[in-house]
C-alpha positions as CSV (number, residue, x, y, z in Angstrom):
1,M,0.0,0.0,0.0
2,M,2.8,2.4,0.7
3,D,4.4,1.8,-2.7
4,Q,1.2,2.7,-4.4
5,E,0.9,6.0,-2.5
6,L,4.5,6.8,-3.3
7,I,3.9,6.2,-7.0
8,N,0.7,8.3,-6.9
9,M,2.6,11.1,-5.2
10,M,5.5,11.0,-7.7
11,I,3.0,11.0,-10.6
12,G,1.1,13.9,-9.0
13,M,4.3,15.9,-8.5
14,G,5.5,15.1,-12.0
15,A,2.1,16.2,-13.4
16,A,2.3,19.4,-11.3
17,V,5.8,20.2,-12.6
18,F,4.8,19.4,-16.2
19,G,1.7,21.7,-15.8
20,W,3.9,24.5,-14.4
21,F,6.3,24.2,-17.4
22,M,3.4,24.2,-19.8
23,R,2.0,27.3,-18.2
24,I,5.3,29.1,-18.5
25,I,5.6,28.1,-22.1
26,W,2.0,29.1,-22.9
27,Q,2.6,32.5,-21.3
28,S,5.8,33.0,-23.3
29,V,4.0,32.2,-26.5
30,R,1.2,34.6,-25.6
31,D,3.8,37.4,-24.9
32,L,5.5,36.7,-28.2
33,Q,2.2,36.9,-30.0
34,I,1.4,40.2,-28.4
35,A,4.9,41.5,-29.3
36,D,4.4,40.3,-32.9
37,Q,1.1,42.1,-33.2
38,K,2.7,45.3,-31.9
39,L,5.5,45.0,-34.4
40,V,3.1,44.4,-37.2
41,S,1.1,47.5,-36.3
42,E,4.3,49.6,-36.1
43,L,5.3,48.3,-39.5
44,H,2.0,49.3,-40.9
45,M,2.4,52.8,-39.4
46,F,5.9,53.0,-40.9
47,K,4.6,52.0,-44.3
48,E,2.0,54.8,-44.1
49,H,4.7,57.4,-43.3
50,V,7.4,56.5,-45.8
51,P,5.8,58.0,-48.9
52,V,5.1,61.2,-46.9
53,T,8.5,61.5,-45.3
54,Y,10.9,60.5,-48.0
55,V,11.4,61.8,-51.5
56,S,10.5,59.5,-54.3
57,K,13.0,58.3,-56.8
58,A,11.3,60.2,-59.7
59,D,11.2,63.4,-57.7
60,F,14.8,63.1,-56.7
61,A,15.9,62.5,-60.3
62,E,14.0,65.6,-61.4
63,I,15.5,67.7,-58.7
64,L,19.0,66.4,-59.5
65,K,18.5,67.2,-63.2
66,S,17.4,70.8,-62.3
67,I,20.5,71.2,-60.1
68,N,22.8,69.9,-62.9
69,T,21.2,72.3,-65.4
70,K,21.9,75.2,-63.1
71,L,25.5,74.1,-62.5
72,D,26.0,73.8,-66.2
73,R,24.8,77.3,-66.7
74,I,27.1,78.5,-64.0
75,C,30.0,76.7,-65.6
76,D,29.2,78.2,-69.0
77,K,29.1,81.7,-67.5
78,L,32.4,81.1,-65.8
79,D,34.0,79.9,-69.0
80,N,32.6,83.0,-70.9
81,K,34.0,85.2,-68.1
82,Q,37.4,83.7,-68.4
83,D,37.4,84.1,-72.2
84,R,36.7,87.8,-71.9
85,S,39.5,88.4,-69.4
86,D,42.1,87.1,-71.8
87,P,44.0,90.0,-73.4
């Protein structure tokens, strides 16, 4: 009779330890799911702000073309200025 009680106690303690580990694992999974949902929502917010905050490639190319045109005109003016100053 004593052996059966000891076996029952060991099985009960083993089940309690197993249940405790499972509870910890379940809580960790839930925490990871919550963190994942938070990251997904932050990513969606980031995707909404990117087109507003940054310059598009086409706009950047147009601005760069404008700057190059102005620099070319400045260079041409300097070249003409240098030609006039030669005696």
